[in-house]
C-alpha positions, 0 to 999 in steps of 0.5 A: 286396932286403930281405925283404917279409912275406906277406899274413896268409894268403899270397899267393892263387894260382889255377891253371888247368890245361887238358888235354893240358898238360905236367906239367913246366909244372905242377910248375914252377908248383907246387914253387917255391911249395911250396919258398918255403913250406918254406924260410919255415916258413910259407905264403907262397903258398896255391893252388887248381887249377881246370879248364875243366869242374871235372873232373880234367885229363889231362895229355900224359904220361897222368897225371890231376891232380885239381882244386879246381873249375871255373874261372869268371868269379868266380875271384879272388886275387892270381896267375891262372896259365893253363897250356895245351898241345895242342888249345887249341880243344878245351878252352877254348871261348867260355865259357872265354874269356869267363870269362878276360876277366871275372876278369882284372881281379881279379888283380894278375898273369895269366899265360899258361904255355906255350900259355896265352899263346894264350888270353890273346892270344885274350882280348884280354888282351895287345893292344898288349903284350909276350908270348912263346910257346914257340919252336915257336910264335913265328911262328905266335903272331906271324902270328896276333895282330898286335896283340901284340908278340911276343918270343923271351925265355924270359918276358915280363912286361908290367905285370900280364900275364906270359907264358912260353915252357915249363917251364924259363922258368916256373921262372924266371918263378916265382923272379922272382915269388918274388924280387919279392914276398919278396926275392932270399934266398928266391928263391935258397934256392928254387933251391938246393933243386932244385940250379938253378944256371943261372937265366936272366934274362926277356930271355935268348933261347929256344934251340931246342936246350938245350946245356947246359954245351957253351956254356962247354965248346966254344963253337965247336961251340955257335956252329955249332949256333945258326947251324944253328937260325937258318937251318932254312928256308934251310939253308947249306953246311956250308963256309958255315957253317963259315966263319960260325962262324969255323973251317975245315970240317975242324975243324967236322967233327972237333968234331961227330964228337968231341962228338956222333958225327955229322957237321954235315951229318947233325945240321943235316938232323936239326934241320930234320926235327925241326922239319918233324915238329913242324909236321906233327903240330901245325899245319894248314900244308900239306905244302908249306908245312912243306917250305918252312919246314924248308928243302926246295925239292923236296917230293919230296926232303922226303917221302924224307927225312921218311920215311927219318928217321921211318918214314912220310911227312908225309902218313901222319903227319898222317892217322894223327893225324886231320888232313889 
């Protein structure tokens, strides 16, 4: 793909960051553009950062980010990138949604990053379109927005509306944007600056567990873990898991012990409890529903396992976060 010339003043990007967003998602937006400017020796991109109230934004890691102003319906440019995190209802009310609806027409691309996809969906901007969300929220996102075709892809581009499922997929999405605007050579140079050699296609599925090179080093172990991921709400016996993974139970147990220092049963339970912890912490689902989604038929057995893993019961954890 030949390199394309940037607009005279560079691609104008408006980044809207909500409080309780991830610093990694913000970095995955900013640093590829900064690197593109560096490798090109000129301003391919210029950007400004806005917040819902015009005040500095406190991210989940405790770092406060200075902003250039207030996000309003008058925002305009080439790309609008909306980065969301926790407690969207608290940080993006009716005024924010109205501004997003009004200004979306002023941009060639409107992207929802991490929980930003929820804001695009609440604004009705992706009705009848395809979109993705972080894998923890895919099911709830699909149930909440039945008019959206929800995909488990790393990122989704449907016309001018783009969505990404997390920090790493956002980096891939930004490389896609650079490649689309300025050619593959620039995108490759940017990826190389960050020693990022595991680039992914948009349609690659979001994994629950990031296996890295394990999939190449021990594909049989990776296959078993992917089976665990897909069956958290209806866990298989270890014998059945091994059979479906195409190996004996003994070999499976040996692989887990050698690679992870844990039995397959213990690892499987840990995955289920991690999923339960996220649901208890981040959703309004009843504890009984959380138990069912994480593969427990018995509420008492779920509570015992949860307390053993995290030191407190699901109800106590939720009350400690001010949710009942």
